[in-house]
C-alpha positions in Angstrom: -12.8 19.5 -9.8 -14.4 20.3 -6.5 -14.5 23.9 -5.4 -14.7 24.7 -1.7 -15.4 28.3 -0.8 -14.0 29.4 -4.2 -10.7 27.4 -3.9 -10.0 24.1 -5.6 -9.7 21.0 -3.4 -8.5 17.8 -5.0 -6.8 16.1 -2.1 -9.6 13.8 -0.9 -10.4 12.8 -4.5 -6.9 12.0 -5.5 -6.3 9.7 -2.5 -6.9 6.0 -3.1 -6.6 2.8 -1.1 -5.2 -0.5 -2.3 -5.9 -3.8 -0.5 -3.4 -6.5 -1.7 -2.8 -10.1 -0.9 0.6 -11.3 -2.1 1.3 -15.0 -2.5 4.4 -17.0 -3.3 7.5 -17.2 -1.1 6.7 -13.8 0.5 7.1 -14.7 4.2 10.6 -14.9 5.8 12.2 -12.7 3.1 11.9 -9.3 4.8 8.8 -8.4 2.9 6.9 -6.6 5.7 10.0 -4.6 6.8 10.8 -3.6 3.3 7.1 -2.6 2.7 7.3 -0.5 5.8 10.5 1.2 4.7 9.1 1.9 1.2 5.9 3.3 2.7 7.8 5.5 5.0 10.0 6.9 2.2 6.9 7.6 0.1 4.8 9.0 2.9 1.9 6.6 2.6 -0.2 5.1 5.4 -1.7 1.7 6.1 -0.4 -1.6 7.3 1.2 -5.0 6.3 0.9 -8.4 8.0 1.7 -12.1 7.5 -1.3 -14.4 7.1 -1.5 -17.9 8.5 -1.9 -19.3 4.9 1.6 -18.0 3.8 0.4 -14.9 2.1 1.1 -11.3 3.0 -1.7 -8.8 3.3 -1.1 -5.1 2.6 -3.5 -2.1 2.9 -2.1 1.2 1.8 -3.5 4.7 1.3 -2.2 7.7 -0.5 -2.1 9.6 -3.8 -2.7 7.3 -6.7 0.7 8.0 -8.3 2.6 7.4 -5.1 0.7 4.1 -4.6 1.8 3.1 -8.0 5.4 3.9 -7.1 4.9 1.8 -3.9 3.8 -1.2 -6.1 6.7 -0.7 -8.4 9.2 -0.7 -5.6 7.6 -3.9 -4.0 7.7 -5.6 -7.4 11.3 -4.5 -8.0 12.5 -5.9 -4.7 10.4 -9.1 -4.5 9.7 -10.1 -8.1 11.5 -13.4 -7.6 9.3 -14.2 -4.6 5.8 -13.0 -5.6 3.8 -15.5 -7.5 0.5 -13.6 -7.5 -1.0 -10.3 -6.2 -4.7 -10.1 -5.7 -5.2 -6.3 -5.7 -8.3 -4.2 -5.2 -8.3 -0.4 -5.6 -10.8 1.5 -3.5 -11.6 5.0 -2.3 -9.3 6.1 0.6 -10.9 6.1 4.1 -8.3 8.4 5.7 -8.4 6.1 8.8 -4.6 5.6 9.0 -2.0 8.2 10.1 1.1 6.2 9.5 2.3 2.8 8.3 2.6 -0.1 10.7 3.6 -3.8 10.7 0.9 -5.8 12.2 1.4 -9.2 13.9 
C-alpha cells in the first residue's frame, strides 16, 4: 500500500492497460462498436481500430478487475469470430479520458 499524507492511495497502482490484437473474422461483425459500448458501460478508457491485415487492435485502461470483465464480455459476444488474441498487460499511462473508435 502507498500512503500519501497519511491516507491510503491505491488508485494508480490498481489501474492497468491491456494492448490486444484480435484475429479471426473480427472485422465487419460490429466488433469495434460493441467494444465501445462495453467500454462505456464499464467506464474504461482507450481505443479500438481495424487494421489493414484483418485484425482488430484494442488498447484499454482501467481497474484490473474491470478490464477482466471487458475481456469476458468481448469473448462472450465474439467467441465464434475470434481465432486468437495476442494480449499484453502493462502499467496504465492514464493518457486516455474516454474510449474511442479509431479509423
